[in-house]
N, C-alpha and C positions, 0 to 999 in steps of 0.2 A: 504493499499500500504506500510505498515510498515514505513511510514515517508520517504520513499526513493524517490528522484527525478527521473523522467523519463530520460533515457539516451538521450543526445542531438544528434539527427540524421539529423539535417538540412543541407541542401546544404549551400555553401558559398554565401549568398545572395548578399554580398557587391561586391564580385569578378564578379558575373554575371552582376551586375549594372554597375560597373566601366568598365568592358571589353565588354560589349554589347552582352553577350552571351545568352540573354533571350530565343529567339526561341519560342518553345512551352513548357513552364515550367510545364504544367500539364502531359506531356508525359514523362518529364525527372525526375520529383522529387518524384514520388510515393505519398504515402499518408500522409507523415508527414513533408513535407518541405515548408517553407514559400517563399512568393513572394513579390513583391514591385512595386512601382512607384507611381506617385502622381497627383492627380486632386481633386480640392476642389472648391465647389460652394456656400459654405455657410460660414458665419462669425463663429468664434470659441467661440464668446460670453464671452471671458473672457476679463474684462475691462483693465487689465493690458497690455496684448499685443495689443489690439485694439486701445489703446491710442498712440501706436508707429506704428507698422507695421503689423497689423493683417493678417495672411496668407489668411484667408477667404474672407476678404474684397475685395481682388484683383482677387482671384480665380485662382492664377497663381503661388503661391509661391512654389518653389522647383518642378515645373513640369518637370518631367523627360524627356518629349519630347522636352523640350526647354533648358535643361541643357547643359552647355558647355562640350567639350570633355575633358577627363581626361589629365592632364598635371603634372607629378611629380614634376615640378619646375614652379609653376604659377608665373605670373609677379607681380611686386610690386603693380601695379594698381589694380589687382584682389584681392590680399590679403588685401589691404586697404579697398576694397569694402566690403569684409567679415566682417571687423572690424566695419564698419558702420551699416550694415544690416544683421540680422539673415536670412532674406529672400535671399539676395544675397549668402549667405553661402550655403543654401540648393537648390540653382539653379545652383550649380556648382559642377561637379563630383569631381574636385580636392578638393574642400571644403568639400564635404560629406566624402571623404576618410580620409582627415586629422582630421576631426571632429570625425569620427569613431574611429581612433586610439587613438585620446585623450579620449574618452568615455571608450574605452576598457581598457586603463590604470587606470581608475577610476572604473572599474567593473560596468559599467553603459551602455554598448553598446546596451543592449536589448531595451532601450528607442528608439534609432534611428532606430534599425532595425524593431521594431514594427511599428513604423511611416511610414517607407517605404513600409512595407508589406500591410498596410492599403491602401496606395495609389494605389497599384496594384489592390486591391479589388474593389476600387471605379471606376476603369475603365473597369471592366468586365460587359458585358451585357448578356452573355449566362448563363441561369439559373444554368446549371450544373456546370460550372466553378465557379459562385458565391458561390454555396454550398460547392464545394471542397476546394476553396481558404479560404473561411470563417473558415472551419473545421481545415485547416492547421494553420492559424493564431491563432485560439483558442488553438490547441495543443501546438503550440511553444511559446506563449506569454501570454496567459490568464490562462491556466490550472494550477492548484496548483502543478502538478506533473512536470512542465517544468523547466529546468535548467535556462530558460531565462524568468522567469515570470516577467511581469511588475507590478508596484505597482498601484492598482486602488481601489476605495471605494467599499464597500460592496454592495450598491445599484446598482451601474453601473455593477458590476460583475453579479448580479442577472438578470438584463435585458438581458445582453449578453448570459447568461446561457439558458434563456428562448427562445431567438431567435435561438441560435444554435440548440436547441432541437426541434424547430419546423420549422421555415422558415427564414434562415439568409437572408440578403439583403447586397447591397453594403455599406450600412450605418450602419450596426450592430455594428461596433466599433467606430463610430463618437465620442461619448462623452469620451471614453478611450483615443482615439487618441488626442483629443483636450487638456485633462488633461496631457498627455505625452508631447505634444508640448510645453504646458506652463511650465512644469518642466524644459525642455531642455532650453527654452528661458530665463527663470527666474534665473536659478541655473547653469546649465552646460555651457551655451554660455558665460557669464561673465568670468568665470574661464578658459574657452577655450582661450579667447582673450589675457590673460596674461600668457598663456603657454609657455613653452620653445620653442615649435615648431612654434608657431606663431611668437615669437621674433626672432627666427633664420631665418624664411622666410623673415620677414621685414628687418632685418639687413643684411641678406646675399645678398638680391637683391638690396641694396643701392650701 
């Protein structure tokens, strides 16, 4: 491929999530677009986050169906909840939007977008949709040709490659998603809490 990344042809996944324009994404997105939403039934098995607020232990963290409505000016109480809990942040559309903007400023938005996309996959039950969504996620976030490739270890990538080539399931990206969540929780989230955007919200609402 001459070392060149594939052109980013994805839809604006965040805009669709925030504005509730999901409808039937498979009819709208073509063959190269990612989708999203969240459902988790198992623990992420990473001792660091499990010691605090493991998303898998509750099975509800960041659940898109339960997420609050988007509000460009969230209340002080809501922002304070984000500061206490990564779970609360990912359960809020306003929090997701603000966190995405922060990650984008640090050139790390692919972590959140991948996490959201895998959540959509976990909700699918139709075999054809599962296969198509899995391929979309692979093209957009796992393929070495993607401009939004997430960082995962070689062994995990091999497992994903094998499943994509044969029979992908709702859980094909589980291990990769767990790693990405851990990275966001341990590294990105603490920096987000002391970002100018968070400080402005807390100070501006006082």
